[in-house]
N, CA, C and O atoms as CSV, one atom per row, in Angstrom:
chain,resi,resn,atom,element,x,y,z
A,1,MET,N,N,150.109,162.588,94.329
A,1,MET,CA,C,150.118,161.384,93.497
A,1,MET,C,C,149.772,161.764,92.056
A,1,MET,O,O,148.771,162.434,91.803
A,2,GLU,N,N,150.607,161.329,91.127
A,2,GLU,CA,C,150.413,161.665,89.719
A,2,GLU,C,C,149.402,160.708,89.087
A,2,GLU,O,O,149.434,159.504,89.339
A,3,VAL,N,N,148.514,161.249,88.274
A,3,VAL,CA,C,147.503,160.447,87.590
A,3,VAL,C,C,147.980,160.186,86.172
A,3,VAL,O,O,148.276,161.121,85.429
A,4,PHE,N,N,148.054,158.916,85.798
A,4,PHE,CA,C,148.471,158.566,84.442
A,4,PHE,C,C,147.278,158.671,83.503
A,4,PHE,O,O,146.171,158.256,83.845
A,5,LYS,N,N,147.503,159.214,82.348
A,5,LYS,CA,C,146.436,159.450,81.373
A,5,LYS,C,C,146.513,158.496,80.190
A,5,LYS,O,O,145.854,158.719,79.174
A,6,ASP,N,N,147.318,157.426,80.308
A,6,ASP,CA,C,147.507,156.533,79.172
A,6,ASP,C,C,146.215,155.859,78.727
A,6,ASP,O,O,145.956,155.748,77.528
A,7,LYS,N,N,145.409,155.412,79.671
A,7,LYS,CA,C,144.149,154.738,79.339
A,7,LYS,C,C,143.195,155.695,78.636
A,7,LYS,O,O,142.598,155.346,77.617
A,8,GLU,N,N,143.051,156.899,79.176
A,8,GLU,CA,C,142.152,157.888,78.585
A,8,GLU,C,C,142.646,158.319,77.199
A,8,GLU,O,O,141.856,158.521,76.277
A,9,PHE,N,N,143.976,158.455,77.076
A,9,PHE,CA,C,144.570,158.819,75.790
A,9,PHE,C,C,144.224,157.781,74.731
A,9,PHE,O,O,143.794,158.130,73.631
A,10,LEU,N,N,144.412,156.495,75.064
A,10,LEU,CA,C,144.134,155.418,74.123
A,10,LEU,C,C,142.654,155.392,73.751
A,10,LEU,O,O,142.318,155.260,72.574
A,11,GLU,N,N,141.768,155.515,74.735
A,11,GLU,CA,C,140.333,155.509,74.460
A,11,GLU,C,C,139.944,156.646,73.514
A,11,GLU,O,O,139.201,156.432,72.557
A,12,THR,N,N,140.442,157.844,73.781
A,12,THR,CA,C,140.122,159.003,72.957
A,12,THR,C,C,140.631,158.811,71.530
A,12,THR,O,O,139.919,159.096,70.566
A,13,LEU,N,N,141.852,158.332,71.403
A,13,LEU,CA,C,142.458,158.124,70.090
A,13,LEU,C,C,141.680,157.094,69.276
A,13,LEU,O,O,141.354,157.338,68.114
A,14,VAL,N,N,141.386,155.963,69.872
A,14,VAL,CA,C,140.711,154.886,69.149
A,14,VAL,C,C,139.267,155.261,68.822
A,14,VAL,O,O,138.785,154.955,67.732
A,15,LYS,N,N,138.576,155.914,69.744
A,15,LYS,CA,C,137.194,156.321,69.481
A,15,LYS,C,C,137.101,157.271,68.291
A,15,LYS,O,O,136.076,157.325,67.612
A,16,ALA,N,N,138.172,158.016,68.043
A,16,ALA,CA,C,138.184,158.960,66.930
A,16,ALA,C,C,138.348,158.271,65.578
A,16,ALA,O,O,138.022,158.867,64.552
A,17,ILE,N,N,138.846,157.030,65.547
A,17,ILE,CA,C,139.101,156.376,64.256
A,17,ILE,C,C,138.181,155.201,63.947
A,17,ILE,O,O,138.191,154.707,62.819
A,18,VAL,N,N,137.390,154.740,64.905
A,18,VAL,CA,C,136.524,153.579,64.659
A,18,VAL,C,C,135.110,154.014,64.296
A,18,VAL,O,O,134.725,155.165,64.503
A,19,GLY,N,N,134.354,153.080,63.755
A,19,GLY,CA,C,132.965,153.351,63.393
A,19,GLY,C,C,131.994,153.161,64.535
A,19,GLY,O,O,130.886,153.697,64.495
A,20,ASN,N,N,132.384,152.405,65.563
A,20,ASN,CA,C,131.526,152.126,66.715
A,20,ASN,C,C,132.230,152.546,67.999
A,20,ASN,O,O,132.657,151.688,68.772
A,21,PRO,N,N,132.360,153.855,68.244
A,21,PRO,CA,C,133.116,154.311,69.415
A,21,PRO,C,C,132.506,153.886,70.747
A,21,PRO,O,O,133.210,153.817,71.754
A,22,GLU,N,N,131.215,153.604,70.763
A,22,GLU,CA,C,130.572,153.196,72.016
A,22,GLU,C,C,131.013,151.807,72.467
A,22,GLU,O,O,130.810,151.440,73.624
A,23,LYS,N,N,131.611,151.039,71.572
A,23,LYS,CA,C,132.058,149.686,71.909
A,23,LYS,C,C,133.546,149.620,72.267
A,23,LYS,O,O,134.088,148.532,72.464
A,24,VAL,N,N,134.200,150.769,72.352
A,24,VAL,CA,C,135.626,150.818,72.698
A,24,VAL,C,C,135.768,150.763,74.213
A,24,VAL,O,O,135.131,151.537,74.928
A,25,SER,N,N,136.598,149.852,74.701
A,25,SER,CA,C,136.912,149.811,76.127
A,25,SER,C,C,138.376,149.439,76.300
A,25,SER,O,O,138.950,148.725,75.478
A,26,VAL,N,N,138.969,149.930,77.372
A,26,VAL,CA,C,140.379,149.681,77.651
A,26,VAL,C,C,140.506,149.205,79.089
A,26,VAL,O,O,139.997,149.844,80.010
A,27,ASP,N,N,141.188,148.080,79.276
A,27,ASP,CA,C,141.516,147.581,80.606
A,27,ASP,C,C,142.983,147.898,80.867
A,27,ASP,O,O,143.830,147.702,79.996
A,28,ARG,N,N,143.281,148.388,82.065
A,28,ARG,CA,C,144.656,148.768,82.410
A,28,ARG,C,C,145.131,147.901,83.569
A,28,ARG,O,O,144.494,147.853,84.621
A,29,THR,N,N,146.256,147.216,83.366
A,29,THR,CA,C,146.868,146.425,84.434
A,29,THR,C,C,148.331,146.843,84.576
A,29,THR,O,O,148.994,147.194,83.599
A,30,VAL,N,N,148.806,146.797,85.798
A,30,VAL,CA,C,150.186,147.174,86.084
A,30,VAL,C,C,150.861,146.000,86.788
A,30,VAL,O,O,150.315,145.431,87.732
A,31,ASP,N,N,152.060,145.647,86.314
A,31,ASP,CA,C,152.862,144.618,86.975
A,31,ASP,C,C,154.325,145.013,86.896
A,31,ASP,O,O,154.643,146.154,86.562
A,32,GLU,N,N,155.220,144.078,87.201
A,32,GLU,CA,C,156.640,144.401,87.204
A,32,GLU,C,C,157.184,144.720,85.813
A,32,GLU,O,O,158.250,145.324,85.691
A,33,MET,N,N,156.469,144.323,84.769
A,33,MET,CA,C,156.894,144.609,83.397
A,33,MET,C,C,156.445,145.992,82.932
A,33,MET,O,O,156.924,146.487,81.912
A,34,GLY,N,N,155.540,146.613,83.662
A,34,GLY,CA,C,155.037,147.932,83.272
A,34,GLY,C,C,153.526,147.939,83.189
A,34,GLY,O,O,152.843,147.193,83.891
A,35,VAL,N,N,153.021,148.791,82.323
A,35,VAL,CA,C,151.574,148.958,82.151
A,35,VAL,C,C,151.150,148.199,80.900
A,35,VAL,O,O,151.786,148.304,79.851
A,36,LEU,N,N,150.073,147.437,81.022
A,36,LEU,CA,C,149.500,146.744,79.872
A,36,LEU,C,C,148.096,147.290,79.655
A,36,LEU,O,O,147.238,147.197,80.532
A,37,LEU,N,N,147.875,147.860,78.478
A,37,LEU,CA,C,146.551,148.333,78.101
A,37,LEU,C,C,145.967,147.330,77.122
A,37,LEU,O,O,146.543,147.079,76.063
A,38,THR,N,N,144.818,146.755,77.478
A,38,THR,CA,C,144.140,145.800,76.611
A,38,THR,C,C,142.962,146.510,75.969
A,38,THR,O,O,142.029,146.934,76.652
A,39,LEU,N,N,143.012,146.636,74.658
A,39,LEU,CA,C,141.998,147.350,73.894
A,39,LEU,C,C,140.964,146.374,73.372
A,39,LEU,O,O,141.304,145.389,72.715
A,40,LYS,N,N,139.705,146.647,73.662
A,40,LYS,CA,C,138.603,145.836,73.137
A,40,LYS,C,C,137.741,146.736,72.263
A,40,LYS,O,O,137.297,147.803,72.686
A,41,ILE,N,N,137.513,146.282,71.031
A,41,ILE,CA,C,136.723,147.049,70.079
A,41,ILE,C,C,135.760,146.120,69.357
A,41,ILE,O,O,135.863,144.898,69.463
A,42,ASP,N,N,134.829,146.708,68.627
A,42,ASP,CA,C,133.908,145.933,67.805
A,42,ASP,C,C,134.709,145.240,66.702
A,42,ASP,O,O,135.627,145.833,66.134
A,43,GLN,N,N,134.369,144.008,66.404
A,43,GLN,CA,C,135.090,143.236,65.393
A,43,GLN,C,C,135.125,143.950,64.045
A,43,GLN,O,O,136.111,143.848,63.314
A,44,ALA,N,N,134.060,144.669,63.713
A,44,ALA,CA,C,133.995,145.377,62.431
A,44,ALA,C,C,135.018,146.502,62.345
A,44,ALA,O,O,135.371,146.924,61.244
A,45,ASP,N,N,135.499,146.992,63.475
A,45,ASP,CA,C,136.455,148.098,63.502
A,45,ASP,C,C,137.909,147.642,63.565
A,45,ASP,O,O,138.815,148.474,63.610
A,46,MET,N,N,138.141,146.342,63.568
A,46,MET,CA,C,139.496,145.820,63.720
A,46,MET,C,C,140.428,146.350,62.622
A,46,MET,O,O,141.584,146.671,62.897
A,47,GLY,N,N,139.944,146.443,61.406
A,47,GLY,CA,C,140.768,146.927,60.301
A,47,GLY,C,C,141.195,148.375,60.477
A,47,GLY,O,O,142.305,148.750,60.098
A,48,TYR,N,N,140.317,149.189,61.050
A,48,TYR,CA,C,140.658,150.600,61.276
A,48,TYR,C,C,141.791,150.733,62.292
A,48,TYR,O,O,142.674,151.577,62.137
A,49,VAL,N,N,141.761,149.904,63.322
A,49,VAL,CA,C,142.755,150.004,64.385
A,49,VAL,C,C,144.072,149.348,63.980
A,49,VAL,O,O,145.142,149.860,64.309
A,50,ILE,N,N,144.009,148.232,63.276
A,50,ILE,CA,C,145.229,147.553,62.853
A,50,ILE,C,C,145.869,148.308,61.683
A,50,ILE,O,O,147.076,148.553,61.687
A,51,GLY,N,N,145.067,148.672,60.690
A,51,GLY,CA,C,145.585,149.392,59.535
A,51,GLY,C,C,146.274,148.484,58.548
A,51,GLY,O,O,146.459,147.293,58.798
A,52,ARG,N,N,146.648,149.054,57.432
A,52,ARG,CA,C,147.317,148.287,56.392
A,52,ARG,C,C,148.695,147.856,56.873
A,52,ARG,O,O,149.513,148.681,57.281
A,53,LYS,N,N,148.936,146.557,56.821
A,53,LYS,CA,C,150.205,145.960,57.269
A,53,LYS,C,C,150.530,146.321,58.716
A,53,LYS,O,O,151.698,146.334,59.105
A,54,GLY,N,N,149.503,146.613,59.515
A,54,GLY,CA,C,149.709,146.898,60.929
A,54,GLY,C,C,150.252,148.274,61.237
A,54,GLY,O,O,150.683,148.534,62.360
A,55,GLN,N,N,150.239,149.161,60.255
A,55,GLN,CA,C,150.844,150.479,60.444
A,55,GLN,C,C,150.119,151.328,61.479
A,55,GLN,O,O,150.764,152.028,62.259
A,56,THR,N,N,148.790,151.282,61.500
A,56,THR,CA,C,148.049,152.094,62.468
A,56,THR,C,C,148.304,151.593,63.886
A,56,THR,O,O,148.542,152.389,64.794
A,57,ALA,N,N,148.255,150.275,64.079
A,57,ALA,CA,C,148.527,149.703,65.401
A,57,ALA,C,C,149.934,150.067,65.860
A,57,ALA,O,O,150.143,150.386,67.031
A,58,GLN,N,N,150.897,150.020,64.948
A,58,GLN,CA,C,152.272,150.366,65.305
A,58,GLN,C,C,152.380,151.835,65.688
A,58,GLN,O,O,153.103,152.178,66.623
A,59,ALA,N,N,151.673,152.705,64.977
A,59,ALA,CA,C,151.686,154.131,65.305
A,59,ALA,C,C,151.073,154.378,66.685
A,59,ALA,O,O,151.574,155.203,67.449
A,60,ILE,N,N,149.993,153.667,67.003
A,60,ILE,CA,C,149.364,153.805,68.324
A,60,ILE,C,C,150.332,153.343,69.409
A,60,ILE,O,O,150.457,153.989,70.450
A,61,ARG,N,N,151.018,152.226,69.166
A,61,ARG,CA,C,151.999,151.725,70.142
A,61,ARG,C,C,153.127,152.733,70.355
A,61,ARG,O,O,153.581,152.932,71.482
A,62,THR,N,N,153.574,153.362,69.283
A,62,THR,CA,C,154.634,154.368,69.386
A,62,THR,C,C,154.171,155.551,70.227
A,62,THR,O,O,154.912,156.032,71.084
A,63,LEU,N,N,152.957,156.017,69.988
A,63,LEU,CA,C,152.416,157.124,70.781
A,63,LEU,C,C,152.291,156.741,72.254
A,63,LEU,O,O,152.570,157.559,73.131
A,64,LEU,N,N,151.878,155.511,72.530
A,64,LEU,CA,C,151.759,155.066,73.920
A,64,LEU,C,C,153.124,154.979,74.597
A,64,LEU,O,O,153.240,155.254,75.791
A,65,LYS,N,N,154.146,154.601,73.853
A,65,LYS,CA,C,155.499,154.581,74.433
A,65,LYS,C,C,155.949,155.983,74.804
A,65,LYS,O,O,156.630,156.178,75.811
A,66,ILE,N,N,155.568,156.957,73.992
A,66,ILE,CA,C,155.910,158.348,74.293
A,66,ILE,C,C,155.185,158.811,75.553
A,66,ILE,O,O,155.779,159.457,76.417
A,67,VAL,N,N,153.898,158.479,75.654
A,67,VAL,CA,C,153.126,158.826,76.854
A,67,VAL,C,C,153.740,158.148,78.076
A,67,VAL,O,O,153.861,158.765,79.134
A,68,GLY,N,N,154.127,156.882,77.932
A,68,GLY,CA,C,154.751,156.157,79.036
A,68,GLY,C,C,156.082,156.748,79.430
A,68,GLY,O,O,156.377,156.872,80.619
A,69,ALA,N,N,156.900,157.118,78.444
A,69,ALA,CA,C,158.208,157.700,78.739
A,69,ALA,C,C,158.060,159.007,79.503
A,69,ALA,O,O,158.871,159.316,80.375
A,70,LYS,N,N,157.050,159.755,79.184
A,70,LYS,CA,C,156.791,161.016,79.885
A,70,LYS,C,C,156.510,160.772,81.366
A,70,LYS,O,O,156.817,161.611,82.214
A,71,ASN,N,N,155.926,159.619,81.664
A,71,ASN,CA,C,155.576,159.268,83.040
A,71,ASN,C,C,156.517,158.219,83.642
A,71,ASN,O,O,156.204,157.626,84.674
A,72,ASN,N,N,157.669,157.989,82.997
A,72,ASN,CA,C,158.644,156.998,83.456
A,72,ASN,C,C,158.028,155.612,83.628
A,72,ASN,O,O,158.271,154.936,84.628
A,73,ALA,N,N,157.240,155.203,82.662
A,73,ALA,CA,C,156.599,153.892,82.705
A,73,ALA,C,C,156.679,153.243,81.329
A,73,ALA,O,O,156.702,153.930,80.307
A,74,ARG,N,N,156.721,151.945,81.314
A,74,ARG,CA,C,156.680,151.202,80.054
A,74,ARG,C,C,155.219,150.839,79.784
A,74,ARG,O,O,154.591,150.134,80.574
A,75,VAL,N,N,154.686,151.322,78.669
A,75,VAL,CA,C,153.286,151.081,78.320
A,75,VAL,C,C,153.239,150.179,77.093
A,75,VAL,O,O,153.840,150.482,76.062
A,76,ASN,N,N,152.517,149.066,77.218
A,76,ASN,CA,C,152.345,148.126,76.116
A,76,ASN,C,C,150.871,148.024,75.758
A,76,ASN,O,O,149.995,148.193,76.607
A,77,LEU,N,N,150.614,147.747,74.492
A,77,LEU,CA,C,149.239,147.636,73.995
A,77,LEU,C,C,148.975,146.220,73.524
A,77,LEU,O,O,149.768,145.630,72.791
A,78,LYS,N,N,147.840,145.686,73.960
A,78,LYS,CA,C,147.356,144.398,73.473
A,78,LYS,C,C,145.991,144.652,72.870
A,78,LYS,O,O,145.106,145.192,73.532
A,79,ILE,N,N,145.816,144.266,71.622
A,79,ILE,CA,C,144.514,144.409,70.978
A,79,ILE,C,C,143.797,143.080,71.130
A,79,ILE,O,O,144.222,142.066,70.576
A,80,TYR,N,N,142.711,143.092,71.880
A,80,TYR,CA,C,141.966,141.880,72.186
A,80,TYR,C,C,141.318,141.336,70.922
A,80,TYR,O,O,140.622,142.053,70.204
A,81,GLU,N,N,141.560,140.058,70.664
A,81,GLU,CA,C,140.977,139.390,69.507
A,81,GLU,C,C,140.124,138.228,69.995
A,81,GLU,O,O,140.655,137.221,70.464
A,82,PRO,N,N,138.812,138.361,69.889
A,82,PRO,CA,C,137.945,137.278,70.368
A,82,PRO,C,C,138.190,135.983,69.598
A,82,PRO,O,O,138.657,136.006,68.459
A,83,ASN,N,N,137.871,134.863,70.226
A,83,ASN,CA,C,138.119,133.547,69.629
A,83,ASN,C,C,137.442,133.371,68.279
A,83,ASN,O,O,137.980,132.685,67.410
A,84,GLY,N,N,136.289,133.966,68.087
A,84,GLY,CA,C,135.548,133.799,66.846
A,84,GLY,C,C,135.917,134.813,65.789
A,84,GLY,O,O,135.156,135.017,64.843
A,85,SER,N,N,137.055,135.448,65.921
A,85,SER,CA,C,137.411,136.503,64.971
A,85,SER,C,C,137.756,135.930,63.607
A,85,SER,O,O,138.060,134.744,63.477
A,86,MET,N,N,137.708,136.777,62.601
A,86,MET,CA,C,137.981,136.376,61.232
A,86,MET,C,C,139.430,135.930,61.065
A,86,MET,O,O,139.696,134.942,60.381
A,87,LYS,N,N,140.364,136.640,61.678
A,87,LYS,CA,C,141.777,136.302,61.552
A,87,LYS,C,C,142.033,134.898,62.116
A,87,LYS,O,O,142.737,134.093,61.506
A,88,GLY,N,N,141.460,134.621,63.272
A,88,GLY,CA,C,141.613,133.302,63.876
A,88,GLY,C,C,140.968,132.223,63.032
A,88,GLY,O,O,141.511,131.126,62.895
A,89,ALA,N,N,139.805,132.531,62.463
A,89,ALA,CA,C,139.109,131.569,61.610
A,89,ALA,C,C,139.915,131.287,60.358
A,89,ALA,O,O,139.973,130.145,59.901
A,90,MET,N,N,140.542,132.321,59.793
A,90,MET,CA,C,141.363,132.130,58.599
A,90,MET,C,C,142.579,131.272,58.928
A,90,MET,O,O,142.974,130.422,58.131
A,91,ARG,N,N,143.177,131.493,60.107
A,91,ARG,CA,C,144.323,130.689,60.515
A,91,ARG,C,C,143.934,129.231,60.651
A,91,ARG,O,O,144.659,128.346,60.196
A,92,ARG,N,N,142.776,128.971,61.286
A,92,ARG,CA,C,142.321,127.594,61.453
A,92,ARG,C,C,142.043,126.949,60.103
A,92,ARG,O,O,142.349,125.773,59.906
A,93,GLN,N,N,141.464,127.707,59.165
A,93,GLN,CA,C,141.176,127.172,57.842
A,93,GLN,C,C,142.476,126.820,57.117
A,93,GLN,O,O,142.557,125.777,56.467
A,94,GLU,N,N,143.495,127.682,57.224
A,94,GLU,CA,C,144.792,127.402,56.602
A,94,GLU,C,C,145.416,126.150,57.218
A,94,GLU,O,O,145.963,125.312,56.501
A,95,ASP,N,N,145.335,126.021,58.539
A,95,ASP,CA,C,145.887,124.845,59.208
A,95,ASP,C,C,145.194,123.577,58.743
A,95,ASP,O,O,145.846,122.558,58.516
A,96,ASN,N,N,143.851,123.634,58.597
A,96,ASN,CA,C,143.102,122.460,58.153
A,96,ASN,C,C,143.457,122.097,56.725
A,96,ASN,O,O,143.529,120.913,56.396
A,97,SER,N,N,143.681,123.082,55.866
A,97,SER,CA,C,144.013,122.777,54.478
A,97,SER,C,C,145.386,122.124,54.378
A,97,SER,O,O,145.630,121.346,53.456
A,98,LEU,N,N,146.276,122.424,55.302
A,98,LEU,CA,C,147.591,121.800,55.294
A,98,LEU,C,C,147.515,120.340,55.720
A,98,LEU,O,O,148.346,119.527,55.316
A,99,ASP,N,N,146.520,120.010,56.533
A,99,ASP,CA,C,146.383,118.653,57.037
A,99,ASP,C,C,145.735,117.711,56.018
A,99,ASP,O,O,145.853,116.493,56.159
A,100,GLN,N,N,145.061,118.237,55.007
A,100,GLN,CA,C,144.366,117.407,54.040
A,100,GLN,C,C,145.376,116.722,53.128
A,100,GLN,O,O,146.389,117.307,52.744
A,101,GLU,N,N,145.078,115.473,52.790
A,101,GLU,CA,C,145.952,114.719,51.917
A,101,GLU,C,C,145.721,115.141,50.473
A,101,GLU,O,O,144.579,115.335,50.057
A,102,ILE,N,N,146.779,115.283,49.719
A,102,ILE,CA,C,146.689,115.722,48.327
A,102,ILE,C,C,146.688,114.493,47.434
A,102,ILE,O,O,147.506,113.589,47.599
A,103,ASP,N,N,145.757,114.471,46.484
A,103,ASP,CA,C,145.634,113.351,45.547
A,103,ASP,C,C,146.677,113.510,44.449
A,103,ASP,O,O,146.611,114.457,43.665
A,104,THR,N,N,147.633,112.597,44.384
A,104,THR,CA,C,148.688,112.638,43.360
A,104,THR,C,C,148.578,111.474,42.381
A,104,THR,O,O,149.526,111.193,41.647
A,105,SER,N,N,147.438,110.797,42.361
A,105,SER,CA,C,147.280,109.609,41.514
A,105,SER,C,C,147.391,109.955,40.024
A,105,SER,O,O,147.829,109.116,39.237
A,106,SER,N,N,147.014,111.145,39.630
A,106,SER,CA,C,147.097,111.512,38.212
A,106,SER,C,C,148.552,111.699,37.771
A,106,SER,O,O,148.822,111.736,36.571
A,107,LEU,N,N,149.469,111.815,38.688
A,107,LEU,CA,C,150.876,111.969,38.338
A,107,LEU,C,C,151.621,110.642,38.244
A,107,LEU,O,O,152.782,110.606,37.836
A,108,ASP,N,N,150.955,109.548,38.622
A,108,ASP,CA,C,151.617,108.252,38.621
A,108,ASP,C,C,152.073,107.817,37.221
A,108,ASP,O,O,153.124,107.191,37.089
A,109,ASP,N,N,151.308,108.137,36.189
A,109,ASP,CA,C,151.625,107.708,34.818
A,109,ASP,C,C,152.395,108.773,34.035
A,109,ASP,O,O,152.624,108.615,32.835
A,110,LEU,N,N,152.784,109.830,34.690
A,110,LEU,CA,C,153.483,110.932,34.038
A,110,LEU,C,C,154.924,110.555,33.744
A,110,LEU,O,O,155.645,110.074,34.617
A,111,THR,N,N,155.337,110.783,32.492
A,111,THR,CA,C,156.737,110.523,32.128
A,111,THR,C,C,157.365,111.830,31.677
A,111,THR,O,O,156.754,112.629,30.967
A,112,ILE,N,N,158.581,112.020,32.103
A,112,ILE,CA,C,159.284,113.274,31.754
A,112,ILE,C,C,160.536,112.917,31.006
A,112,ILE,O,O,161.292,113.804,30.608
């Protein structure tokens, strides 16, 4: 029976780039779609793993696809984002600002 090293590979890679390697954990699930690796890291390290414009996360996903192809498996990465994360909070704040009514009363007397 062949042992897949995708989980260990991901843990080693991420621990090397984050500031809190002791908080890195990976859950591995297998279903008909392939292997899903769920990465959980400290919130402060999210920027290191995602990278500028998502480039680091994309590079990690590419490496995992190579590891999966070597083992004839489809490997996908999910980066766990807790509900209280900054990105989620920013999204909620943007949504709330869109719902607020804009005061246009100062434009009522405007003539062009």
